[in-house]
N, CA and C atoms of all chains as a GROMACS GRO file, in nm:
protein
  609
    1MET      N    1   0.081  -0.115  -0.012
    1MET     CA    2   0.003   0.000  -0.003
    1MET      C    3   0.086   0.128  -0.005
    2LYS      N    4   0.054   0.221  -0.087
    2LYS     CA    5   0.118   0.344  -0.090
    2LYS      C    6   0.103   0.425   0.044
    3SER      N    7   0.205   0.514   0.070
    3SER     CA    8   0.206   0.586   0.194
    3SER      C    9   0.090   0.674   0.217
    4LYS      N   10   0.040   0.709   0.100
    4LYS     CA   11  -0.083   0.818   0.109
    4LYS      C   12  -0.213   0.746   0.098
    5GLN      N   13  -0.197   0.614   0.118
    5GLN     CA   14  -0.325   0.540   0.100
    5GLN      C   15  -0.371   0.501   0.239
    6LYS      N   16  -0.497   0.483   0.266
    6LYS     CA   17  -0.550   0.439   0.383
    6LYS      C   18  -0.682   0.370   0.347
    7ILE      N   19  -0.728   0.279   0.435
    7ILE     CA   20  -0.858   0.214   0.435
    7ILE      C   21  -0.943   0.278   0.535
    8VAL      N   22  -1.038   0.328   0.473
    8VAL     CA   23  -1.148   0.387   0.549
    8VAL      C   24  -1.277   0.297   0.568
    9LYS      N   25  -1.320   0.289   0.698
    9LYS     CA   26  -1.439   0.201   0.706
    9LYS      C   27  -1.571   0.296   0.702
   10THR      N   28  -1.669   0.255   0.626
   10THR     CA   29  -1.784   0.322   0.600
   10THR      C   30  -1.903   0.224   0.627
   11PRO      N   31  -2.017   0.276   0.651
   11PRO     CA   32  -2.144   0.189   0.662
   11PRO      C   33  -2.164   0.100   0.550
   12LEU      N   34  -2.114   0.131   0.427
   12LEU     CA   35  -2.131   0.036   0.315
   12LEU      C   36  -2.008  -0.050   0.290
   13GLY      N   37  -1.899  -0.038   0.366
   13GLY     CA   38  -1.784  -0.120   0.358
   13GLY      C   39  -1.660  -0.046   0.360
   14GLU      N   40  -1.553  -0.118   0.346
   14GLU     CA   41  -1.414  -0.042   0.341
   14GLU      C   42  -1.397   0.014   0.205
   15VAL      N   43  -1.332   0.133   0.216
   15VAL     CA   44  -1.269   0.209   0.091
   15VAL      C   45  -1.143   0.229   0.099
   16VAL      N   46  -1.068   0.187  -0.006
   16VAL     CA   47  -0.917   0.227  -0.024
   16VAL      C   48  -0.923   0.380  -0.073
   17VAL      N   49  -0.862   0.472   0.018
   17VAL     CA   50  -0.864   0.619  -0.026
   17VAL      C   51  -0.720   0.656  -0.024
   18THR      N   52  -0.682   0.721  -0.141
   18THR     CA   53  -0.553   0.762  -0.180
   18THR      C   54  -0.555   0.922  -0.187
   19VAL      N   55  -0.481   0.994  -0.116
   19VAL     CA   56  -0.464   1.139  -0.106
   19VAL      C   57  -0.393   1.164  -0.242
   20ASN      N   58  -0.452   1.255  -0.335
   20ASN     CA   59  -0.385   1.281  -0.459
   20ASN      C   60  -0.368   1.438  -0.465
   21GLU      N   61  -0.232   1.458  -0.446
   21GLU     CA   62  -0.202   1.608  -0.438
   21GLU      C   63  -0.216   1.681  -0.579
   22LYS      N   64  -0.228   1.608  -0.687
   22LYS     CA   65  -0.245   1.653  -0.812
   22LYS      C   66  -0.393   1.672  -0.868
   23MET      N   67  -0.477   1.632  -0.780
   23MET     CA   68  -0.615   1.647  -0.820
   23MET      C   69  -0.656   1.777  -0.844
   24VAL      N   70  -0.730   1.816  -0.947
   24VAL     CA   71  -0.776   1.945  -0.977
   24VAL      C   72  -0.906   1.966  -0.907
   25SER      N   73  -0.914   2.098  -0.857
   25SER     CA   74  -1.037   2.141  -0.796
   25SER      C   75  -1.145   2.161  -0.898
   26HIS      N   76  -1.257   2.109  -0.878
   26HIS     CA   77  -1.364   2.125  -0.977
   26HIS      C   78  -1.485   2.220  -0.918
   27GLN      N   79  -1.445   2.288  -0.820
   27GLN     CA   80  -1.550   2.376  -0.749
   27GLN      C   81  -1.608   2.463  -0.857
   28ASN      N   82  -1.521   2.518  -0.954
   28ASN     CA   83  -1.571   2.618  -1.053
   28ASN      C   84  -1.626   2.556  -1.178
   29ASP      N   85  -1.634   2.422  -1.188
   29ASP     CA   86  -1.682   2.360  -1.299
   29ASP      C   87  -1.819   2.399  -1.333
   30PRO      N   88  -1.863   2.424  -1.455
   30PRO     CA   89  -1.997   2.483  -1.475
   30PRO      C   90  -2.107   2.386  -1.433
   31ALA      N   91  -2.098   2.255  -1.454
   31ALA     CA   92  -2.199   2.156  -1.388
   31ALA      C   93  -2.214   2.175  -1.239
   32ILE      N   94  -2.101   2.173  -1.185
   32ILE     CA   95  -2.101   2.197  -1.031
   32ILE      C   96  -2.164   2.331  -0.992
   33GLN      N   97  -2.138   2.424  -1.054
   33GLN     CA   98  -2.188   2.564  -1.015
   33GLN      C   99  -2.339   2.567  -1.043
   34ARG      N  100  -2.381   2.484  -1.145
   34ARG     CA  101  -2.522   2.495  -1.181
   34ARG      C  102  -2.592   2.413  -1.071
   35LYS      N  103  -2.536   2.298  -1.028
   35LYS     CA  104  -2.601   2.212  -0.924
   35LYS      C  105  -2.598   2.294  -0.781
   36VAL      N  106  -2.502   2.363  -0.765
   36VAL     CA  107  -2.505   2.435  -0.643
   36VAL      C  108  -2.608   2.546  -0.636
   37ALA      N  109  -2.615   2.607  -0.760
   37ALA     CA  110  -2.715   2.711  -0.762
   37ALA      C  111  -2.866   2.658  -0.747
   38GLU      N  112  -2.890   2.536  -0.821
   38GLU     CA  113  -3.010   2.453  -0.792
   38GLU      C  114  -3.038   2.423  -0.647
   39ALA      N  115  -2.939   2.376  -0.594
   39ALA     CA  116  -2.944   2.328  -0.430
   39ALA      C  117  -2.979   2.452  -0.363
   40ALA      N  118  -2.914   2.570  -0.378
   40ALA     CA  119  -2.955   2.689  -0.317
   40ALA      C  120  -3.103   2.723  -0.325
   41GLN      N  121  -3.150   2.716  -0.451
   41GLN     CA  122  -3.286   2.752  -0.476
   41GLN      C  123  -3.386   2.663  -0.405
   42PHE      N  124  -3.330   2.523  -0.415
   42PHE     CA  125  -3.420   2.425  -0.347
   42PHE      C  126  -3.436   2.435  -0.206
   43LEU      N  127  -3.317   2.461  -0.146
   43LEU     CA  128  -3.324   2.474   0.011
   43LEU      C  129  -3.372   2.612   0.050
   44LYS      N  130  -3.384   2.698  -0.030
   44LYS     CA  131  -3.446   2.821  -0.001
   44LYS      C  132  -3.593   2.796   0.002
   45LYS      N  133  -3.655   2.700  -0.081
   45LYS     CA  134  -3.781   2.683  -0.098
   45LYS      C  135  -3.826   2.572   0.040
   46TYR      N  136  -3.726   2.493   0.045
   46TYR     CA  137  -3.735   2.377   0.164
   46TYR      C  138  -3.632   2.384   0.250
   47PRO      N  139  -3.636   2.475   0.336
   47PRO     CA  140  -3.509   2.496   0.431
   47PRO      C  141  -3.482   2.368   0.505
   48VAL      N  142  -3.370   2.339   0.534
   48VAL     CA  143  -3.336   2.213   0.603
   48VAL      C  144  -3.347   2.254   0.762
   49PRO      N  145  -3.385   2.150   0.846
   49PRO     CA  146  -3.390   2.173   0.981
   49PRO      C  147  -3.256   2.224   1.049
   50SER      N  148  -3.279   2.328   1.146
   50SER     CA  149  -3.150   2.380   1.191
   50SER      C  150  -3.070   2.296   1.278
   51THR      N  151  -3.147   2.190   1.336
   51THR     CA  152  -3.079   2.098   1.430
   51THR      C  153  -3.131   1.942   1.391
   52VAL      N  154  -3.047   1.858   1.436
   52VAL     CA  155  -3.076   1.717   1.420
   52VAL      C  156  -3.218   1.681   1.491
   53GLU      N  157  -3.218   1.720   1.605
   53GLU     CA  158  -3.353   1.714   1.683
   53GLU      C  159  -3.474   1.770   1.607
   54GLU      N  160  -3.460   1.879   1.552
   54GLU     CA  161  -3.573   1.943   1.478
   54GLU      C  162  -3.608   1.856   1.357
   55GLY      N  163  -3.523   1.799   1.294
   55GLY     CA  164  -3.545   1.720   1.185
   55GLY      C  165  -3.615   1.588   1.214
   56LEU      N  166  -3.581   1.534   1.333
   56LEU     CA  167  -3.626   1.410   1.381
   56LEU      C  168  -3.772   1.424   1.442
   57ASP      N  169  -3.826   1.534   1.468
   57ASP     CA  170  -3.952   1.570   1.527
   57ASP      C  171  -4.058   1.503   1.436
   58MET      N  172  -2.476  -0.587   0.533
   58MET     CA  173  -2.461  -0.603   0.392
   58MET      C  174  -2.334  -0.515   0.320
   59THR      N  175  -2.252  -0.579   0.264
   59THR     CA  176  -2.130  -0.497   0.209
   59THR      C  177  -2.143  -0.490   0.052
   60GLN      N  178  -2.134  -0.362   0.023
   60GLN     CA  179  -2.150  -0.323  -0.125
   60GLN      C  180  -2.003  -0.325  -0.186
   61PRO      N  181  -1.979  -0.364  -0.311
   61PRO     CA  182  -1.860  -0.348  -0.367
   61PRO      C  183  -1.842  -0.200  -0.395
   62ILE      N  184  -1.731  -0.144  -0.360
   62ILE     CA  185  -1.682   0.004  -0.376
   62ILE      C  186  -1.568   0.018  -0.437
   63TYR      N  187  -1.565   0.122  -0.520
   63TYR     CA  188  -1.428   0.149  -0.600
   63TYR      C  189  -1.334   0.213  -0.509
   64PRO      N  190  -1.202   0.184  -0.523
   64PRO     CA  191  -1.099   0.280  -0.459
   64PRO      C  192  -1.116   0.416  -0.512
   65VAL      N  193  -1.088   0.527  -0.423
   65VAL     CA  194  -1.104   0.657  -0.454
   65VAL      C  195  -0.979   0.740  -0.436
   66ASP      N  196  -0.965   0.841  -0.514
   66ASP     CA  197  -0.866   0.938  -0.478
   66ASP      C  198  -0.928   1.065  -0.426
   67ILE      N  199  -0.862   1.125  -0.337
   67ILE     CA  200  -0.923   1.228  -0.262
   67ILE      C  201  -0.829   1.355  -0.255
   68SER      N  202  -0.878   1.474  -0.280
   68SER     CA  203  -0.798   1.592  -0.301
   68SER      C  204  -0.747   1.634  -0.158
   69VAL      N  205  -0.646   1.713  -0.149
   69VAL     CA  206  -0.568   1.747  -0.028
   69VAL      C  207  -0.686   1.830   0.056
   70ASP      N  208  -0.782   1.909   0.003
   70ASP     CA  209  -0.870   1.980   0.082
   70ASP      C  210  -0.987   1.899   0.113
   71ASN      N  211  -0.990   1.765   0.089
   71ASN     CA  212  -1.096   1.670   0.116
   71ASN      C  213  -1.228   1.705   0.068
   72LEU      N  214  -1.237   1.795  -0.040
   72LEU     CA  215  -1.364   1.836  -0.103
   72LEU      C  216  -1.397   1.759  -0.235
   73SER      N  217  -1.294   1.692  -0.287
   73SER     CA  218  -1.329   1.631  -0.425
   73SER      C  219  -1.268   1.481  -0.417
   74PHE      N  220  -1.341   1.403  -0.485
   74PHE     CA  221  -1.314   1.244  -0.490
   74PHE      C  222  -1.323   1.209  -0.631
   75GLU      N  223  -1.237   1.116  -0.673
   75GLU     CA  224  -1.245   1.066  -0.813
   75GLU      C  225  -1.206   0.919  -0.795
   76PHE      N  226  -1.282   0.852  -0.892
   76PHE     CA  227  -1.264   0.700  -0.910
   76PHE      C  228  -1.293   0.657  -1.046
   77ASP      N  229  -1.251   0.536  -1.070
   77ASP     CA  230  -1.271   0.487  -1.217
   77ASP      C  231  -1.388   0.373  -1.218
   78SER      N  232  -1.474   0.407  -1.297
   78SER     CA  233  -1.589   0.304  -1.330
   78SER      C  234  -1.521   0.216  -1.427
   79ILE      N  235  -1.506   0.069  -1.407
   79ILE     CA  236  -1.443  -0.017  -1.496
   79ILE      C  237  -1.560  -0.122  -1.531
   80GLY      N  238  -1.584  -0.138  -1.671
   80GLY     CA  239  -1.682  -0.230  -1.709
   80GLY      C  240  -1.674  -0.262  -1.857
   81PRO      N  241  -1.780  -0.316  -1.907
   81PRO     CA  242  -1.765  -0.365  -2.050
   81PRO      C  243  -1.750  -0.250  -2.162
   82ALA      N  244  -1.814  -0.131  -2.115
   82ALA     CA  245  -1.802  -0.016  -2.208
   82ALA      C  246  -1.666   0.064  -2.186
   83GLY      N  247  -1.590   0.029  -2.082
   83GLY     CA  248  -1.461   0.089  -2.082
   83GLY      C  249  -1.432   0.137  -1.942
   84ILE      N  250  -1.334   0.225  -1.934
   84ILE     CA  251  -1.302   0.296  -1.802
   84ILE      C  252  -1.347   0.440  -1.803
   85PHE      N  253  -1.420   0.477  -1.720
   85PHE     CA  254  -1.472   0.621  -1.706
   85PHE      C  255  -1.428   0.692  -1.577
   86ARG      N  256  -1.378   0.798  -1.587
   86ARG     CA  257  -1.345   0.864  -1.461
   86ARG      C  258  -1.458   0.936  -1.397
   87LYS      N  259  -1.488   0.915  -1.271
   87LYS     CA  260  -1.609   0.965  -1.205
   87LYS      C  261  -1.557   1.070  -1.103
   88ILE      N  262  -1.632   1.182  -1.100
   88ILE     CA  263  -1.584   1.298  -1.002
   88ILE      C  264  -1.702   1.315  -0.907
   89VAL      N  265  -1.667   1.332  -0.773
   89VAL     CA  266  -1.763   1.379  -0.686
   89VAL      C  267  -1.716   1.502  -0.613
   90VAL      N  268  -1.789   1.602  -0.610
   90VAL     CA  269  -1.741   1.724  -0.561
   90VAL      C  270  -1.835   1.782  -0.445
   91TYR      N  271  -1.785   1.823  -0.335
   91TYR     CA  272  -1.858   1.875  -0.221
   91TYR      C  273  -1.843   2.036  -0.229
   92SER      N  274  -1.961   2.096  -0.223
   92SER     CA  275  -1.955   2.238  -0.249
   92SER      C  276  -2.050   2.294  -0.135
   93PRO      N  277  -2.010   2.414  -0.072
   93PRO     CA  278  -2.098   2.488   0.027
   93PRO      C  279  -2.218   2.536  -0.052
   94ILE      N  280  -2.342   2.530   0.002
   94ILE     CA  281  -2.446   2.579  -0.049
   94ILE      C  282  -2.478   2.732   0.000
   95PRO      N  283  -2.479   2.821  -0.080
   95PRO     CA  284  -2.506   2.967  -0.033
   95PRO      C  285  -2.629   2.974   0.042
   96GLY      N  286  -2.647   3.029   0.148
   96GLY     CA  287  -2.774   3.056   0.218
   96GLY      C  288  -2.813   2.936   0.314
   97ALA      N  289  -2.727   2.830   0.321
   97ALA     CA  290  -2.767   2.711   0.392
   97ALA      C  291  -2.628   2.683   0.476
   98SER      N  292  -2.617   2.739   0.585
   98SER     CA  293  -2.488   2.731   0.665
   98SER      C  294  -2.459   2.590   0.710
   99GLY      N  295  -2.347   2.555   0.670
   99GLY     CA  296  -2.281   2.429   0.701
   99GLY      C  297  -2.339   2.309   0.617
  100VAL      N  298  -2.425   2.341   0.519
  100VAL     CA  299  -2.473   2.236   0.430
  100VAL      C  300  -2.400   2.236   0.303
  101TYR      N  301  -2.362   2.106   0.261
  101TYR     CA  302  -2.273   2.103   0.124
  101TYR      C  303  -2.353   2.023   0.024
  102ASN      N  304  -2.348   2.056  -0.098
  102ASN     CA  305  -2.401   1.982  -0.200
  102ASN      C  306  -2.313   1.882  -0.256
  103VAL      N  307  -2.367   1.759  -0.312
  103VAL     CA  308  -2.292   1.659  -0.363
  103VAL      C  309  -2.308   1.673  -0.521
  104GLY      N  310  -2.203   1.704  -0.583
  104GLY     CA  311  -2.200   1.711  -0.730
  104GLY      C  312  -2.131   1.589  -0.781
  105PHE      N  313  -2.191   1.522  -0.888
  105PHE     CA  314  -2.134   1.393  -0.943
  105PHE      C  315  -2.147   1.392  -1.087
  106GLY      N  316  -2.037   1.342  -1.155
  106GLY     CA  317  -2.060   1.328  -1.300
  106GLY      C  318  -1.941   1.262  -1.343
  107ASP      N  319  -1.932   1.239  -1.482
  107ASP     CA  320  -1.811   1.178  -1.552
  107ASP      C  321  -1.725   1.313  -1.596
  108LEU      N  322  -1.600   1.288  -1.597
  108LEU     CA  323  -1.498   1.375  -1.644
  108LEU      C  324  -1.493   1.356  -1.811
  109ASN      N  325  -1.534   1.467  -1.884
  109ASN     CA  326  -1.531   1.446  -2.031
  109ASN      C  327  -1.404   1.484  -2.077
  110ASP      N  328  -1.385   1.484  -2.212
  110ASP     CA  329  -1.253   1.487  -2.276
  110ASP      C  330  -1.199   1.620  -2.269
  111GLU      N  331  -1.290   1.728  -2.241
  111GLU     CA  332  -1.246   1.867  -2.214
  111GLU      C  333  -1.207   1.896  -2.080
  112GLY      N  334  -1.222   1.802  -1.983
  112GLY     CA  335  -1.184   1.825  -1.854
  112GLY      C  336  -1.291   1.875  -1.765
  113PHE      N  337  -1.412   1.875  -1.826
  113PHE     CA  338  -1.539   1.923  -1.753
  113PHE      C  339  -1.623   1.815  -1.703
  114ILE      N  340  -1.720   1.835  -1.602
  114ILE     CA  341  -1.798   1.723  -1.553
  114ILE      C  342  -1.924   1.728  -1.622
  115ASP      N  343  -1.954   1.604  -1.668
  115ASP     CA  344  -2.080   1.593  -1.732
  115ASP      C  345  -2.167   1.500  -1.643
  116ASP      N  346  -2.277   1.572  -1.586
  116ASP     CA  347  -2.351   1.506  -1.488
  116ASP      C  348  -2.486   1.445  -1.545
  117THR      N  349  -2.500   1.448  -1.681
  117THR     CA  350  -2.625   1.396  -1.740
  117THR      C  351  -2.581   1.255  -1.819
  118VAL      N  352  -2.463   1.235  -1.837
  118VAL     CA  353  -2.420   1.123  -1.913
  118VAL      C  354  -2.460   0.994  -1.857
  119VAL      N  355  -2.498   0.887  -1.931
  119VAL     CA  356  -2.524   0.756  -1.893
  119VAL      C  357  -2.431   0.657  -1.953
  120THR      N  358  -2.340   0.595  -1.881
  120THR     CA  359  -2.235   0.527  -1.935
  120THR      C  360  -2.279   0.377  -1.963
  121ASN      N  361  -2.372   0.326  -1.904
  121ASN     CA  362  -2.420   0.184  -1.923
  121ASN      C  363  -2.295   0.092  -1.917
  122ASN      N  364  -2.228   0.114  -1.795
  122ASN     CA  365  -2.095   0.022  -1.781
  122ASN      C  366  -2.120  -0.101  -1.681
  123GLY      N  367  -2.249  -0.126  -1.670
  123GLY     CA  368  -2.276  -0.254  -1.595
  123GLY      C  369  -2.229  -0.253  -1.452
  124ASP      N  370  -2.195  -0.150  -1.395
  124ASP     CA  371  -2.166  -0.131  -1.249
  124ASP      C  372  -2.240  -0.013  -1.174
  125ARG      N  373  -2.365   0.002  -1.217
  125ARG     CA  374  -2.436   0.119  -1.160
  125ARG      C  375  -2.440   0.115  -1.000
  126ASN      N  376  -2.469  -0.006  -0.962
  126ASN     CA  377  -2.478  -0.014  -0.806
  126ASN      C  378  -2.342   0.019  -0.732
  127THR      N  379  -2.237  -0.040  -0.786
  127THR     CA  380  -2.107  -0.014  -0.746
  127THR      C  381  -2.068   0.148  -0.748
  128VAL      N  382  -2.099   0.211  -0.865
  128VAL     CA  383  -2.080   0.355  -0.875
  128VAL      C  384  -2.150   0.428  -0.780
  129LEU      N  385  -2.287   0.398  -0.747
  129LEU     CA  386  -2.369   0.475  -0.665
  129LEU      C  387  -2.320   0.451  -0.513
  130ALA      N  388  -2.285   0.330  -0.484
  130ALA     CA  389  -2.231   0.293  -0.350
  130ALA      C  390  -2.108   0.361  -0.327
  131THR      N  391  -2.025   0.382  -0.423
  131THR     CA  392  -1.890   0.459  -0.414
  131THR      C  393  -1.925   0.601  -0.382
  132VAL      N  394  -2.029   0.663  -0.447
  132VAL     CA  395  -2.056   0.799  -0.438
  132VAL      C  396  -2.114   0.822  -0.294
  133ILE      N  397  -2.194   0.736  -0.246
  133ILE     CA  398  -2.253   0.741  -0.103
  133ILE      C  399  -2.135   0.722   0.001
  134SER      N  400  -2.056   0.635  -0.030
  134SER     CA  401  -1.942   0.603   0.065
  134SER      C  402  -1.854   0.747   0.074
  135THR      N  403  -1.846   0.818  -0.030
  135THR     CA  404  -1.780   0.943  -0.014
  135THR      C  405  -1.854   1.036   0.087
  136VAL      N  406  -1.985   1.020   0.090
  136VAL     CA  407  -2.051   1.118   0.190
  136VAL      C  408  -2.010   1.093   0.329
  137PHE      N  409  -1.996   0.950   0.356
  137PHE     CA  410  -1.947   0.920   0.497
  137PHE      C  411  -1.815   0.963   0.526
  138ILE      N  412  -1.730   0.943   0.421
  138ILE     CA  413  -1.582   0.992   0.428
  138ILE      C  414  -1.575   1.134   0.465
  139PHE      N  415  -1.650   1.216   0.376
  139PHE     CA  416  -1.669   1.359   0.408
  139PHE      C  417  -1.710   1.388   0.532
  140LEU      N  418  -1.811   1.326   0.592
  140LEU     CA  419  -1.871   1.368   0.725
  140LEU      C  420  -1.787   1.325   0.830
  141ASP      N  421  -1.700   1.215   0.802
  141ASP     CA  422  -1.599   1.160   0.911
  141ASP      C  423  -1.503   1.285   0.922
  142THR      N  424  -1.450   1.347   0.801
  142THR     CA  425  -1.357   1.445   0.810
  142THR      C  426  -1.416   1.570   0.870
  143PHE      N  427  -1.533   1.605   0.830
  143PHE     CA  428  -1.602   1.727   0.871
  143PHE      C  429  -1.722   1.705   0.950
  144PRO      N  430  -1.711   1.650   1.073
  144PRO     CA  431  -1.852   1.614   1.143
  144PRO      C  432  -1.941   1.723   1.172
  145ASP      N  433  -1.917   1.834   1.161
  145ASP     CA  434  -2.001   1.949   1.189
  145ASP      C  435  -2.065   2.011   1.069
  146ARG      N  436  -2.050   1.938   0.953
  146ARG     CA  437  -2.116   1.978   0.824
  146ARG      C  438  -2.229   1.877   0.799
  147ARG      N  439  -2.314   1.922   0.721
  147ARG     CA  440  -2.424   1.832   0.670
  147ARG      C  441  -2.423   1.828   0.505
  148VAL      N  442  -2.468   1.715   0.450
  148VAL     CA  443  -2.454   1.698   0.319
  148VAL      C  444  -2.610   1.686   0.261
  149TYR      N  445  -2.637   1.766   0.158
  149TYR     CA  446  -2.767   1.745   0.091
  149TYR      C  447  -2.734   1.682  -0.044
  150PHE      N  448  -2.813   1.588  -0.073
  150PHE     CA  449  -2.798   1.542  -0.217
  150PHE      C  450  -2.952   1.501  -0.273
  151LYS      N  451  -2.947   1.506  -0.399
  151LYS     CA  452  -3.054   1.476  -0.475
  151LYS      C  453  -3.017   1.422  -0.610
  152GLY      N  454  -3.066   1.310  -0.656
  152GLY     CA  455  -3.016   1.252  -0.791
  152GLY      C  456  -3.051   1.358  -0.893
  153SER      N  457  -2.964   1.346  -0.992
  153SER     CA  458  -2.992   1.438  -1.122
  153SER      C  459  -3.120   1.393  -1.189
  154THR      N  460  -3.170   1.274  -1.168
  154THR     CA  461  -3.306   1.243  -1.212
  154THR      C  462  -3.380   1.174  -1.105
  155ALA      N  463  -3.505   1.160  -1.118
  155ALA     CA  464  -3.590   1.087  -1.032
  155ALA      C  465  -3.532   0.931  -1.003
  156ILE      N  466  -3.509   0.880  -1.112
  156ILE     CA  467  -3.453   0.733  -1.107
  156ILE      C  468  -3.336   0.719  -1.024
  157ARG      N  469  -3.235   0.827  -1.037
  157ARG     CA  470  -3.098   0.827  -0.970
  157ARG      C  471  -3.158   0.844  -0.814
  158THR      N  472  -3.236   0.933  -0.790
  158THR     CA  473  -3.279   0.954  -0.645
  158THR      C  474  -3.324   0.836  -0.588
  159GLN      N  475  -3.412   0.766  -0.662
  159GLN     CA  476  -3.468   0.631  -0.619
  159GLN      C  477  -3.354   0.522  -0.585
  160LEU      N  478  -3.259   0.521  -0.676
  160LEU     CA  479  -3.147   0.437  -0.664
  160LEU      C  480  -3.072   0.456  -0.527
  161TYR      N  481  -3.034   0.597  -0.504
  161TYR     CA  482  -2.967   0.648  -0.391
  161TYR      C  483  -3.052   0.576  -0.262
  162GLN      N  484  -3.168   0.607  -0.296
  162GLN     CA  485  -3.264   0.569  -0.170
  162GLN      C  486  -3.268   0.416  -0.144
  163ARG      N  487  -3.252   0.344  -0.251
  163ARG     CA  488  -3.254   0.188  -0.232
  163ARG      C  489  -3.113   0.141  -0.167
  164ILE      N  490  -3.019   0.216  -0.190
  164ILE     CA  491  -2.903   0.174  -0.134
  164ILE      C  492  -2.888   0.202   0.019
  165ILE      N  493  -2.934   0.330   0.045
  165ILE     CA  494  -2.947   0.378   0.190
  165ILE      C  495  -3.035   0.283   0.259
  166ARG      N  496  -3.156   0.236   0.207
  166ARG     CA  497  -3.248   0.138   0.269
  166ARG      C  498  -3.182   0.015   0.306
  167ALA      N  499  -3.114  -0.041   0.196
  167ALA     CA  500  -3.046  -0.167   0.212
  167ALA      C  501  -2.946  -0.166   0.330
  168ASN      N  502  -2.881  -0.045   0.346
  168ASN     CA  503  -2.780  -0.044   0.457
  168ASN      C  504  -2.812   0.040   0.571
  169GLN      N  505  -2.933   0.058   0.592
  169GLN     CA  506  -2.995   0.159   0.691
  169GLN      C  507  -2.948   0.121   0.832
  170ALA      N  508  -2.929  -0.015   0.854
  170ALA     CA  509  -2.900  -0.056   0.995
  170ALA      C  510  -2.746  -0.023   1.028
  171THR      N  511  -2.666  -0.028   0.932
  171THR     CA  512  -2.532   0.009   0.966
  171THR      C  513  -2.509   0.163   0.952
  172ILE      N  514  -2.587   0.233   0.877
  172ILE     CA  515  -2.581   0.377   0.851
  172ILE      C  516  -2.624   0.433   0.983
  173GLY      N  517  -2.736   0.386   1.031
  173GLY     CA  518  -2.807   0.452   1.143
  173GLY      C  519  -2.727   0.459   1.283
  174GLY      N  520  -2.621   0.378   1.293
  174GLY     CA  521  -2.547   0.380   1.411
  174GLY      C  522  -2.467   0.511   1.414
  175SER      N  523  -2.430   0.572   1.311
  175SER     CA  524  -2.327   0.678   1.312
  175SER      C  525  -2.382   0.811   1.248
  176PHE      N  526  -2.494   0.794   1.176
  176PHE     CA  527  -2.545   0.908   1.086
  176PHE      C  528  -2.689   0.919   1.107
  177VAL      N  529  -2.736   1.036   1.077
  177VAL     CA  530  -2.875   1.073   1.085
  177VAL      C  531  -2.908   1.103   0.929
  178ILE      N  532  -3.015   1.043   0.893
  178ILE     CA  533  -3.058   1.070   0.738
  178ILE      C  534  -3.191   1.128   0.752
  179LEU      N  535  -3.213   1.248   0.699
  179LEU     CA  536  -3.349   1.305   0.681
  179LEU      C  537  -3.380   1.304   0.543
  180GLY      N  538  -3.516   1.293   0.520
  180GLY     CA  539  -3.572   1.282   0.372
  180GLY      C  540  -3.671   1.404   0.350
  181LEU      N  541  -3.674   1.458   0.230
  181LEU     CA  542  -3.778   1.566   0.200
  181LEU      C  543  -3.896   1.485   0.133
  182ILE      N  544  -4.011   1.501   0.194
  182ILE     CA  545  -4.123   1.444   0.119
  182ILE      C  546  -4.252   1.554   0.141
  183GLU      N  547  -4.321   1.578   0.054
  183GLU     CA  548  -4.437   1.659   0.062
  183GLU      C  549  -4.406   1.793   0.131
  184GLU      N  550  -4.285   1.851   0.084
  184GLU     CA  551  -4.230   1.981   0.147
  184GLU      C  552  -4.184   1.977   0.282
  185HIS      N  553  -4.168   1.858   0.342
  185HIS     CA  554  -4.125   1.868   0.479
  185HIS      C  555  -4.001   1.755   0.496
  186TRP      N  556  -3.913   1.810   0.575
  186TRP     CA  557  -3.805   1.709   0.604
  186TRP      C  558  -3.826   1.638   0.737
  187GLY      N  559  -3.792   1.505   0.726
  187GLY     CA  560  -3.830   1.412   0.843
  187GLY      C  561  -3.724   1.294   0.840
  188PRO      N  562  -3.731   1.214   0.945
  188PRO     CA  563  -3.638   1.107   0.947
  188PRO      C  564  -3.663   1.004   0.846
  189PHE      N  565  -3.553   0.962   0.776
  189PHE     CA  566  -3.564   0.853   0.670
  189PHE      C  567  -3.632   0.725   0.715
  190GLN      N  568  -3.735   0.696   0.644
  190GLN     CA  569  -3.812   0.577   0.676
  190GLN      C  570  -3.836   0.484   0.552
  191ASN      N  571  -3.828   0.356   0.582
  191ASN     CA  572  -3.843   0.258   0.469
  191ASN      C  573  -3.992   0.264   0.404
  192GLY      N  574  -3.985   0.242   0.282
  192GLY     CA  575  -4.120   0.250   0.212
  192GLY      C  576  -4.164   0.389   0.167
  193VAL      N  577  -4.097   0.495   0.189
  193VAL     CA  578  -4.131   0.625   0.158
  193VAL      C  579  -4.027   0.672   0.031
  194GLU      N  580  -4.084   0.731  -0.060
  194GLU     CA  581  -4.022   0.792  -0.165
  194GLU      C  582  -3.974   0.917  -0.151
  195TYR      N  583  -3.855   0.963  -0.131
  195TYR     CA  584  -3.825   1.099  -0.088
  195TYR      C  585  -3.772   1.171  -0.213
  196ASP      N  586  -3.783   1.313  -0.204
  196ASP     CA  587  -3.733   1.392  -0.314
  196ASP      C  588  -3.591   1.438  -0.308
  197ALA      N  589  -3.539   1.429  -0.183
  197ALA     CA  590  -3.398   1.476  -0.155
  197ALA      C  591  -3.352   1.420  -0.019
  198PHE      N  592  -3.228   1.439   0.027
  198PHE     CA  593  -3.177   1.374   0.147
  198PHE      C  594  -3.076   1.478   0.211
  199LEU      N  595  -3.079   1.456   0.335
  199LEU     CA  596  -2.986   1.529   0.421
  199LEU      C  597  -2.909   1.436   0.516
  200ILE      N  598  -2.782   1.424   0.507
  200ILE     CA  599  -2.715   1.327   0.603
  200ILE      C  600  -2.612   1.406   0.693
  201GLN      N  601  -2.616   1.382   0.816
  201GLN     CA  602  -2.517   1.423   0.918
  201GLN      C  603  -2.485   1.329   1.021
  202LYS      N  604  -2.369   1.367   1.079
  202LYS     CA  605  -2.323   1.270   1.184
  202LYS      C  606  -2.418   1.280   1.314
  203THR      N  607  -2.435   1.174   1.367
  203THR     CA  608  -2.510   1.181   1.510
  203THR      C  609  -2.429   1.246   1.625
   0.00000   0.00000   0.00000
């Protein structure tokens, strides 16, 4: 296993995760920007509960 | 129940994940991006799609690579990795189509027992957020650490 690799346990199973310093940030990708704008509009219409407890009521 | 999950690369800021879908149609690079949602403090959107030849994300493409469940399970796994890294944040997600939303829901439902120990999942139905329940078709999801 490479030094930047680790195995992460998740509820769905174990995942081999590798930190990749060369990965490009896609935050400004048009598709991502569009989805974030859609999410903002959606959550403006249907605001998420402010706390876990509120959401479980 | 353990799902097959692809190995993932993660960016140094822990906001982006990449993995390869491998199947009969070829190898396709998949991108998962977590982005803060303006106006919703601490809530992050999950963006997901294929990396196209121009280096942009295509979130509408259907690759038919015979590994749909593995791809979706890998995407959901990144939610848990993200929330383990940032336990004070919450993740909002909604499939790009109604069918994808239903598929996400199916995977959550199949693994609800193990997910419920560490995470709280809320679903949106009829304009209200409430605890995730089996047999209910939700429009969107919100996941956070317990």
